[in-house]
C-alpha positions in Angstrom: 72.6 -60.1 -48.1 71.2 -57.2 -46.1 71.9 -58.9 -42.8 75.7 -58.9 -43.3 76.2 -55.1 -42.9 74.1 -55.0 -39.8 76.0 -58.0 -38.3 79.4 -56.4 -39.2 78.4 -53.2 -37.5 77.4 -55.1 -34.4 80.6 -57.2 -34.5 82.7 -54.0 -34.9 81.1 -52.4 -31.8 81.5 -55.6 -29.7 85.1 -56.1 -30.9 86.0 -52.4 -30.1 84.6 -52.8 -26.6 86.4 -56.1 -26.1 89.7 -54.6 -27.3 89.2 -51.5 -25.2 88.7 -53.7 -22.1 91.7 -55.8 -22.9 93.8 -52.6 -23.3 92.6 -51.3 -20.0 93.2 -54.6 -18.3 96.7 -54.6 -19.7 97.3 -51.1 -18.5 96.2 -52.1 -15.0 98.3 -55.2 -14.8 101.4 -53.4 -16.2 102.3 -52.2 -12.7 101.3 -55.4 -10.9 104.2 -57.2 -9.3 104.6 -60.6 -7.9 105.4 -59.9 -4.2 104.8 -61.7 -1.0 104.2 -59.5 2.0 105.3 -61.4 5.0 104.5 -59.0 7.8 101.0 -57.7 8.7 101.9 -54.0 8.5 99.9 -52.2 5.8 102.5 -50.9 3.3 101.7 -48.6 0.4 102.9 -51.3 -2.1 100.6 -53.9 -0.5 97.6 -51.5 -0.8 98.4 -50.7 -4.4 98.7 -54.4 -5.3 95.4 -55.2 -3.6 93.7 -52.3 -5.5 95.0 -53.6 -8.8 93.8 -57.2 -8.0 90.4 -55.8 -7.0 90.1 -53.8 -10.3 91.1 -56.7 -12.4 88.7 -59.0 -10.6 85.9 -56.6 -11.3 86.9 -56.2 -14.9 87.2 -59.9 -15.7 83.5 -60.8 -16.1 83.1 -58.0 -18.6 86.1 -59.2 -20.6 84.7 -62.7 -20.7 81.2 -61.5 -21.8 82.5 -59.2 -24.5 84.9 -61.9 -25.7 82.1 -64.4 -25.9 79.8 -62.0 -27.6 82.4 -61.1 -30.2 83.0 -64.8 -30.9 79.3 -65.5 -31.2 78.9 -62.5 -33.6 81.9 -63.8 -35.7 80.2 -67.3 -35.9 76.9 -65.6 -36.9 78.6 -63.6 -39.6 80.3 -66.7 -41.0 77.1 -68.7 -40.8 75.0 -66.1 -42.6 77.8 -65.6 -45.2 78.1 -69.4 -45.7 74.3 -69.8 -46.0 74.1 -67.0 -48.5 77.0 -68.4 -50.6 75.3 -71.8 -50.5 72.0 -70.3 -51.8 73.8 -68.6 -54.7 75.6 -71.8 -55.7 72.4 -73.8 -56.0 
């Protein structure tokens, strides 16, 4: 049963990073608007929207990696816990 606390600490760290990234992404996209810029002149709003899209695009791989790592850690904890319970029931 000594593996469970270590796995829980790893899971907590991964989940905290994942939730932090989701909160940051939500903060970025809070000001994103659905606009269509028809003329080619560079407007301030167009630059701001392009910057938001660029930041979200850079952040997306990290969100996916930390989400997948958190899911794998969750499955690992459940697997170790189930195996340990199975051993105690025998």
